[in-house]
mmCIF entry with sequence, helices, sheets and N, C-alpha, C, O atoms, coordinates in Angstrom:
data_MODEL
# 
_entry.id   MODEL 
# 
_entity.id                         1 
_entity.type                       polymer 
_entity.pdbx_number_of_molecules   1 
# 
_entity_poly.entity_id                      1 
_entity_poly.type                           'polypeptide(L)' 
_entity_poly.nstd_linkage                   no 
_entity_poly.nstd_monomer                   no 
_entity_poly.pdbx_seq_one_letter_code       MKGKRQHLLLYFVLGMMTGLVTAAIFQIIYAWLFH 
_entity_poly.pdbx_seq_one_letter_code_can   MKGKRQHLLLYFVLGMMTGLVTAAIFQIIYAWLFH 
_entity_poly.pdbx_strand_id                 A 
# 
loop_
_entity_poly_seq.entity_id 
_entity_poly_seq.num 
_entity_poly_seq.mon_id 
_entity_poly_seq.hetero 
1 1  MET n 
1 2  LYS n 
1 3  GLY n 
1 4  LYS n 
1 5  ARG n 
1 6  GLN n 
1 7  HIS n 
1 8  LEU n 
1 9  LEU n 
1 10 LEU n 
1 11 TYR n 
1 12 PHE n 
1 13 VAL n 
1 14 LEU n 
1 15 GLY n 
1 16 MET n 
1 17 MET n 
1 18 THR n 
1 19 GLY n 
1 20 LEU n 
1 21 VAL n 
1 22 THR n 
1 23 ALA n 
1 24 ALA n 
1 25 ILE n 
1 26 PHE n 
1 27 GLN n 
1 28 ILE n 
1 29 ILE n 
1 30 TYR n 
1 31 ALA n 
1 32 TRP n 
1 33 LEU n 
1 34 PHE n 
1 35 HIS n 
# 
_struct_asym.id          A 
_struct_asym.entity_id   1 
# 
_struct_conf.conf_type_id            HELX_P 
_struct_conf.id                      HELX_P1 
_struct_conf.pdbx_PDB_helix_id       AA1 
_struct_conf.beg_label_comp_id       LYS 
_struct_conf.beg_label_asym_id       A 
_struct_conf.beg_label_seq_id        2 
_struct_conf.pdbx_beg_PDB_ins_code   ? 
_struct_conf.end_label_comp_id       LEU 
_struct_conf.end_label_asym_id       A 
_struct_conf.end_label_seq_id        33 
_struct_conf.pdbx_end_PDB_ins_code   ? 
_struct_conf.beg_auth_comp_id        LYS 
_struct_conf.beg_auth_asym_id        A 
_struct_conf.beg_auth_seq_id         2 
_struct_conf.end_auth_comp_id        LEU 
_struct_conf.end_auth_asym_id        A 
_struct_conf.end_auth_seq_id         33 
_struct_conf.pdbx_PDB_helix_class    1 
_struct_conf.details                 ? 
_struct_conf.pdbx_PDB_helix_length   32 
# 
_struct_conf_type.id          HELX_P 
_struct_conf_type.criteria    ? 
_struct_conf_type.reference   ? 
# 
loop_
_atom_site.group_PDB 
_atom_site.id 
_atom_site.type_symbol 
_atom_site.label_atom_id 
_atom_site.label_alt_id 
_atom_site.label_comp_id 
_atom_site.label_asym_id 
_atom_site.label_entity_id 
_atom_site.label_seq_id 
_atom_site.pdbx_PDB_ins_code 
_atom_site.Cartn_x 
_atom_site.Cartn_y 
_atom_site.Cartn_z 
_atom_site.occupancy 
_atom_site.B_iso_or_equiv 
_atom_site.pdbx_formal_charge 
_atom_site.auth_seq_id 
_atom_site.auth_comp_id 
_atom_site.auth_asym_id 
_atom_site.auth_atom_id 
_atom_site.pdbx_PDB_model_num 
ATOM 1   N N  . MET A 1 1  ? 71.142  68.489 96.377 1.00 0.00 ? 1  MET A N  1 
ATOM 2   C CA . MET A 1 1  ? 71.014  67.746 95.186 1.00 0.00 ? 1  MET A CA 1 
ATOM 3   C C  . MET A 1 1  ? 71.531  68.636 93.959 1.00 0.00 ? 1  MET A C  1 
ATOM 4   O O  . MET A 1 1  ? 72.197  68.150 93.044 1.00 0.00 ? 1  MET A O  1 
ATOM 5   N N  . LYS A 1 2  ? 71.198  69.857 94.018 1.00 0.00 ? 2  LYS A N  1 
ATOM 6   C CA . LYS A 1 2  ? 71.597  70.784 93.036 1.00 0.00 ? 2  LYS A CA 1 
ATOM 7   C C  . LYS A 1 2  ? 73.174  70.887 92.865 1.00 0.00 ? 2  LYS A C  1 
ATOM 8   O O  . LYS A 1 2  ? 73.744  70.896 91.774 1.00 0.00 ? 2  LYS A O  1 
ATOM 9   N N  . GLY A 1 3  ? 73.786  70.963 94.091 1.00 0.00 ? 3  GLY A N  1 
ATOM 10  C CA . GLY A 1 3  ? 75.239  70.966 94.110 1.00 0.00 ? 3  GLY A CA 1 
ATOM 11  C C  . GLY A 1 3  ? 75.914  69.710 93.472 1.00 0.00 ? 3  GLY A C  1 
ATOM 12  O O  . GLY A 1 3  ? 76.885  69.749 92.717 1.00 0.00 ? 3  GLY A O  1 
ATOM 13  N N  . LYS A 1 4  ? 75.217  68.525 93.912 1.00 0.00 ? 4  LYS A N  1 
ATOM 14  C CA . LYS A 1 4  ? 75.808  67.276 93.433 1.00 0.00 ? 4  LYS A CA 1 
ATOM 15  C C  . LYS A 1 4  ? 75.675  67.165 91.900 1.00 0.00 ? 4  LYS A C  1 
ATOM 16  O O  . LYS A 1 4  ? 76.592  66.687 91.234 1.00 0.00 ? 4  LYS A O  1 
ATOM 17  N N  . ARG A 1 5  ? 74.472  67.631 91.315 1.00 0.00 ? 5  ARG A N  1 
ATOM 18  C CA . ARG A 1 5  ? 74.365  67.599 89.870 1.00 0.00 ? 5  ARG A CA 1 
ATOM 19  C C  . ARG A 1 5  ? 75.413  68.501 89.287 1.00 0.00 ? 5  ARG A C  1 
ATOM 20  O O  . ARG A 1 5  ? 75.967  68.129 88.253 1.00 0.00 ? 5  ARG A O  1 
ATOM 21  N N  . GLN A 1 6  ? 75.740  69.621 89.822 1.00 0.00 ? 6  GLN A N  1 
ATOM 22  C CA . GLN A 1 6  ? 76.744  70.527 89.177 1.00 0.00 ? 6  GLN A CA 1 
ATOM 23  C C  . GLN A 1 6  ? 78.105  69.824 89.261 1.00 0.00 ? 6  GLN A C  1 
ATOM 24  O O  . GLN A 1 6  ? 78.898  69.926 88.326 1.00 0.00 ? 6  GLN A O  1 
ATOM 25  N N  . HIS A 1 7  ? 78.388  69.121 90.347 1.00 0.00 ? 7  HIS A N  1 
ATOM 26  C CA . HIS A 1 7  ? 79.720  68.475 90.458 1.00 0.00 ? 7  HIS A CA 1 
ATOM 27  C C  . HIS A 1 7  ? 79.823  67.324 89.373 1.00 0.00 ? 7  HIS A C  1 
ATOM 28  O O  . HIS A 1 7  ? 80.888  67.059 88.817 1.00 0.00 ? 7  HIS A O  1 
ATOM 29  N N  . LEU A 1 8  ? 78.620  66.652 89.110 1.00 0.00 ? 8  LEU A N  1 
ATOM 30  C CA . LEU A 1 8  ? 78.642  65.604 88.149 1.00 0.00 ? 8  LEU A CA 1 
ATOM 31  C C  . LEU A 1 8  ? 78.945  66.178 86.773 1.00 0.00 ? 8  LEU A C  1 
ATOM 32  O O  . LEU A 1 8  ? 79.729  65.634 85.996 1.00 0.00 ? 8  LEU A O  1 
ATOM 33  N N  . LEU A 1 9  ? 78.276  67.325 86.504 1.00 0.00 ? 9  LEU A N  1 
ATOM 34  C CA . LEU A 1 9  ? 78.454  67.992 85.247 1.00 0.00 ? 9  LEU A CA 1 
ATOM 35  C C  . LEU A 1 9  ? 79.926  68.479 85.040 1.00 0.00 ? 9  LEU A C  1 
ATOM 36  O O  . LEU A 1 9  ? 80.476  68.387 83.942 1.00 0.00 ? 9  LEU A O  1 
ATOM 37  N N  . LEU A 1 10 ? 80.523  68.988 86.117 1.00 0.00 ? 10 LEU A N  1 
ATOM 38  C CA . LEU A 1 10 ? 81.876  69.388 86.091 1.00 0.00 ? 10 LEU A CA 1 
ATOM 39  C C  . LEU A 1 10 ? 82.821  68.254 85.722 1.00 0.00 ? 10 LEU A C  1 
ATOM 40  O O  . LEU A 1 10 ? 83.711  68.378 84.880 1.00 0.00 ? 10 LEU A O  1 
ATOM 41  N N  . TYR A 1 11 ? 82.568  67.124 86.414 1.00 0.00 ? 11 TYR A N  1 
ATOM 42  C CA . TYR A 1 11 ? 83.399  65.945 86.116 1.00 0.00 ? 11 TYR A CA 1 
ATOM 43  C C  . TYR A 1 11 ? 83.226  65.428 84.734 1.00 0.00 ? 11 TYR A C  1 
ATOM 44  O O  . TYR A 1 11 ? 84.168  64.939 84.110 1.00 0.00 ? 11 TYR A O  1 
ATOM 45  N N  . PHE A 1 12 ? 81.963  65.540 84.231 1.00 0.00 ? 12 PHE A N  1 
ATOM 46  C CA . PHE A 1 12 ? 81.655  65.136 82.916 1.00 0.00 ? 12 PHE A CA 1 
ATOM 47  C C  . PHE A 1 12 ? 82.421  65.913 81.907 1.00 0.00 ? 12 PHE A C  1 
ATOM 48  O O  . PHE A 1 12 ? 82.987  65.350 80.971 1.00 0.00 ? 12 PHE A O  1 
ATOM 49  N N  . VAL A 1 13 ? 82.449  67.304 82.100 1.00 0.00 ? 13 VAL A N  1 
ATOM 50  C CA . VAL A 1 13 ? 83.101  68.173 81.182 1.00 0.00 ? 13 VAL A CA 1 
ATOM 51  C C  . VAL A 1 13 ? 84.628  67.960 81.268 1.00 0.00 ? 13 VAL A C  1 
ATOM 52  O O  . VAL A 1 13 ? 85.318  67.981 80.249 1.00 0.00 ? 13 VAL A O  1 
ATOM 53  N N  . LEU A 1 14 ? 85.168  67.745 82.552 1.00 0.00 ? 14 LEU A N  1 
ATOM 54  C CA . LEU A 1 14 ? 86.555  67.483 82.630 1.00 0.00 ? 14 LEU A CA 1 
ATOM 55  C C  . LEU A 1 14 ? 86.953  66.170 81.877 1.00 0.00 ? 14 LEU A C  1 
ATOM 56  O O  . LEU A 1 14 ? 88.004  66.079 81.244 1.00 0.00 ? 14 LEU A O  1 
ATOM 57  N N  . GLY A 1 15 ? 86.085  65.212 81.984 1.00 0.00 ? 15 GLY A N  1 
ATOM 58  C CA . GLY A 1 15 ? 86.353  63.926 81.357 1.00 0.00 ? 15 GLY A CA 1 
ATOM 59  C C  . GLY A 1 15 ? 86.422  64.190 79.826 1.00 0.00 ? 15 GLY A C  1 
ATOM 60  O O  . GLY A 1 15 ? 87.361  63.757 79.158 1.00 0.00 ? 15 GLY A O  1 
ATOM 61  N N  . MET A 1 16 ? 85.410  64.906 79.290 1.00 0.00 ? 16 MET A N  1 
ATOM 62  C CA . MET A 1 16 ? 85.378  65.123 77.906 1.00 0.00 ? 16 MET A CA 1 
ATOM 63  C C  . MET A 1 16 ? 86.595  65.818 77.421 1.00 0.00 ? 16 MET A C  1 
ATOM 64  O O  . MET A 1 16 ? 87.159  65.427 76.400 1.00 0.00 ? 16 MET A O  1 
ATOM 65  N N  . MET A 1 17 ? 87.035  66.853 78.122 1.00 0.00 ? 17 MET A N  1 
ATOM 66  C CA . MET A 1 17 ? 88.189  67.591 77.750 1.00 0.00 ? 17 MET A CA 1 
ATOM 67  C C  . MET A 1 17 ? 89.490  66.671 77.797 1.00 0.00 ? 17 MET A C  1 
ATOM 68  O O  . MET A 1 17 ? 90.348  66.727 76.917 1.00 0.00 ? 17 MET A O  1 
ATOM 69  N N  . THR A 1 18 ? 89.563  65.864 78.839 1.00 0.00 ? 18 THR A N  1 
ATOM 70  C CA . THR A 1 18 ? 90.772  64.943 78.869 1.00 0.00 ? 18 THR A CA 1 
ATOM 71  C C  . THR A 1 18 ? 90.672  63.970 77.736 1.00 0.00 ? 18 THR A C  1 
ATOM 72  O O  . THR A 1 18 ? 91.709  63.630 77.167 1.00 0.00 ? 18 THR A O  1 
ATOM 73  N N  . GLY A 1 19 ? 89.522  63.496 77.361 1.00 0.00 ? 19 GLY A N  1 
ATOM 74  C CA . GLY A 1 19 ? 89.328  62.560 76.280 1.00 0.00 ? 19 GLY A CA 1 
ATOM 75  C C  . GLY A 1 19 ? 89.760  63.264 75.022 1.00 0.00 ? 19 GLY A C  1 
ATOM 76  O O  . GLY A 1 19 ? 90.493  62.650 74.247 1.00 0.00 ? 19 GLY A O  1 
ATOM 77  N N  . LEU A 1 20 ? 89.391  64.455 74.751 1.00 0.00 ? 20 LEU A N  1 
ATOM 78  C CA . LEU A 1 20 ? 89.736  65.173 73.545 1.00 0.00 ? 20 LEU A CA 1 
ATOM 79  C C  . LEU A 1 20 ? 91.236  65.395 73.397 1.00 0.00 ? 20 LEU A C  1 
ATOM 80  O O  . LEU A 1 20 ? 91.813  65.232 72.322 1.00 0.00 ? 20 LEU A O  1 
ATOM 81  N N  . VAL A 1 21 ? 91.852  65.778 74.540 1.00 0.00 ? 21 VAL A N  1 
ATOM 82  C CA . VAL A 1 21 ? 93.246  65.961 74.627 1.00 0.00 ? 21 VAL A CA 1 
ATOM 83  C C  . VAL A 1 21 ? 93.995  64.662 74.336 1.00 0.00 ? 21 VAL A C  1 
ATOM 84  O O  . VAL A 1 21 ? 94.959  64.657 73.571 1.00 0.00 ? 21 VAL A O  1 
ATOM 85  N N  . THR A 1 22 ? 93.539  63.528 74.966 1.00 0.00 ? 22 THR A N  1 
ATOM 86  C CA . THR A 1 22 ? 94.219  62.218 74.702 1.00 0.00 ? 22 THR A CA 1 
ATOM 87  C C  . THR A 1 22 ? 93.976  61.891 73.228 1.00 0.00 ? 22 THR A C  1 
ATOM 88  O O  . THR A 1 22 ? 94.922  61.430 72.589 1.00 0.00 ? 22 THR A O  1 
ATOM 89  N N  . ALA A 1 23 ? 92.847  62.078 72.653 1.00 0.00 ? 23 ALA A N  1 
ATOM 90  C CA . ALA A 1 23 ? 92.707  61.798 71.221 1.00 0.00 ? 23 ALA A CA 1 
ATOM 91  C C  . ALA A 1 23 ? 93.627  62.563 70.320 1.00 0.00 ? 23 ALA A C  1 
ATOM 92  O O  . ALA A 1 23 ? 94.222  62.035 69.381 1.00 0.00 ? 23 ALA A O  1 
ATOM 93  N N  . ALA A 1 24 ? 93.721  63.844 70.647 1.00 0.00 ? 24 ALA A N  1 
ATOM 94  C CA . ALA A 1 24 ? 94.645  64.712 69.921 1.00 0.00 ? 24 ALA A CA 1 
ATOM 95  C C  . ALA A 1 24 ? 96.031  64.267 69.932 1.00 0.00 ? 24 ALA A C  1 
ATOM 96  O O  . ALA A 1 24 ? 96.713  64.257 68.907 1.00 0.00 ? 24 ALA A O  1 
ATOM 97  N N  . ILE A 1 25 ? 96.504  63.861 71.192 1.00 0.00 ? 25 ILE A N  1 
ATOM 98  C CA . ILE A 1 25 ? 97.871  63.380 71.370 1.00 0.00 ? 25 ILE A CA 1 
ATOM 99  C C  . ILE A 1 25 ? 98.071  62.140 70.541 1.00 0.00 ? 25 ILE A C  1 
ATOM 100 O O  . ILE A 1 25 ? 99.081  61.985 69.854 1.00 0.00 ? 25 ILE A O  1 
ATOM 101 N N  . PHE A 1 26 ? 97.036  61.203 70.616 1.00 0.00 ? 26 PHE A N  1 
ATOM 102 C CA . PHE A 1 26 ? 97.264  59.901 69.845 1.00 0.00 ? 26 PHE A CA 1 
ATOM 103 C C  . PHE A 1 26 ? 97.262  60.244 68.440 1.00 0.00 ? 26 PHE A C  1 
ATOM 104 O O  . PHE A 1 26 ? 98.062  59.621 67.742 1.00 0.00 ? 26 PHE A O  1 
ATOM 105 N N  . GLN A 1 27 ? 96.464  61.181 67.835 1.00 0.00 ? 27 GLN A N  1 
ATOM 106 C CA . GLN A 1 27 ? 96.519  61.515 66.439 1.00 0.00 ? 27 GLN A CA 1 
ATOM 107 C C  . GLN A 1 27 ? 97.939  62.107 66.119 1.00 0.00 ? 27 GLN A C  1 
ATOM 108 O O  . GLN A 1 27 ? 98.428  61.829 65.024 1.00 0.00 ? 27 GLN A O  1 
ATOM 109 N N  . ILE A 1 28 ? 98.568  62.827 66.911 1.00 0.00 ? 28 ILE A N  1 
ATOM 110 C CA . ILE A 1 28 ? 99.868  63.412 66.679 1.00 0.00 ? 28 ILE A CA 1 
ATOM 111 C C  . ILE A 1 28 ? 100.885 62.329 66.565 1.00 0.00 ? 28 ILE A C  1 
ATOM 112 O O  . ILE A 1 28 ? 101.736 62.333 65.676 1.00 0.00 ? 28 ILE A O  1 
ATOM 113 N N  . ILE A 1 29 ? 100.783 61.351 67.525 1.00 0.00 ? 29 ILE A N  1 
ATOM 114 C CA . ILE A 1 29 ? 101.696 60.240 67.576 1.00 0.00 ? 29 ILE A CA 1 
ATOM 115 C C  . ILE A 1 29 ? 101.519 59.375 66.329 1.00 0.00 ? 29 ILE A C  1 
ATOM 116 O O  . ILE A 1 29 ? 102.520 58.971 65.738 1.00 0.00 ? 29 ILE A O  1 
ATOM 117 N N  . TYR A 1 30 ? 100.288 59.071 65.902 1.00 0.00 ? 30 TYR A N  1 
ATOM 118 C CA . TYR A 1 30 ? 100.069 58.262 64.660 1.00 0.00 ? 30 TYR A CA 1 
ATOM 119 C C  . TYR A 1 30 ? 100.626 59.008 63.486 1.00 0.00 ? 30 TYR A C  1 
ATOM 120 O O  . TYR A 1 30 ? 101.271 58.422 62.616 1.00 0.00 ? 30 TYR A O  1 
ATOM 121 N N  . ALA A 1 31 ? 100.370 60.370 63.450 1.00 0.00 ? 31 ALA A N  1 
ATOM 122 C CA . ALA A 1 31 ? 100.921 61.119 62.320 1.00 0.00 ? 31 ALA A CA 1 
ATOM 123 C C  . ALA A 1 31 ? 102.339 60.971 62.193 1.00 0.00 ? 31 ALA A C  1 
ATOM 124 O O  . ALA A 1 31 ? 102.849 60.809 61.084 1.00 0.00 ? 31 ALA A O  1 
ATOM 125 N N  . TRP A 1 32 ? 103.060 61.018 63.320 1.00 0.00 ? 32 TRP A N  1 
ATOM 126 C CA . TRP A 1 32 ? 104.590 60.923 63.404 1.00 0.00 ? 32 TRP A CA 1 
ATOM 127 C C  . TRP A 1 32 ? 104.949 59.528 62.921 1.00 0.00 ? 32 TRP A C  1 
ATOM 128 O O  . TRP A 1 32 ? 105.861 59.358 62.112 1.00 0.00 ? 32 TRP A O  1 
ATOM 129 N N  . LEU A 1 33 ? 104.188 58.474 63.449 1.00 0.00 ? 33 LEU A N  1 
ATOM 130 C CA . LEU A 1 33 ? 104.605 57.097 63.130 1.00 0.00 ? 33 LEU A CA 1 
ATOM 131 C C  . LEU A 1 33 ? 104.487 56.788 61.658 1.00 0.00 ? 33 LEU A C  1 
ATOM 132 O O  . LEU A 1 33 ? 105.360 56.136 61.086 1.00 0.00 ? 33 LEU A O  1 
ATOM 133 N N  . PHE A 1 34 ? 103.394 57.257 61.027 1.00 0.00 ? 34 PHE A N  1 
ATOM 134 C CA . PHE A 1 34 ? 103.123 56.862 59.676 1.00 0.00 ? 34 PHE A CA 1 
ATOM 135 C C  . PHE A 1 34 ? 103.507 58.022 58.628 1.00 0.00 ? 34 PHE A C  1 
ATOM 136 O O  . PHE A 1 34 ? 103.031 58.048 57.493 1.00 0.00 ? 34 PHE A O  1 
ATOM 137 N N  . HIS A 1 35 ? 104.362 58.921 59.090 1.00 0.00 ? 35 HIS A N  1 
ATOM 138 C CA . HIS A 1 35 ? 104.820 59.877 58.137 1.00 0.00 ? 35 HIS A CA 1 
ATOM 139 C C  . HIS A 1 35 ? 105.848 59.347 57.219 1.00 0.00 ? 35 HIS A C  1 
ATOM 140 O O  . HIS A 1 35 ? 106.330 60.070 56.346 1.00 0.00 ? 35 HIS A O  1 
# 
């Protein structure tokens, strides 16, 4: 159970990182479009 919880935490962190990177990319694209 402990290992499973750690895997879930790892996936959660990876998902957060991916979401932040995606948001940053979208912000850059919007900045270019509306410049």
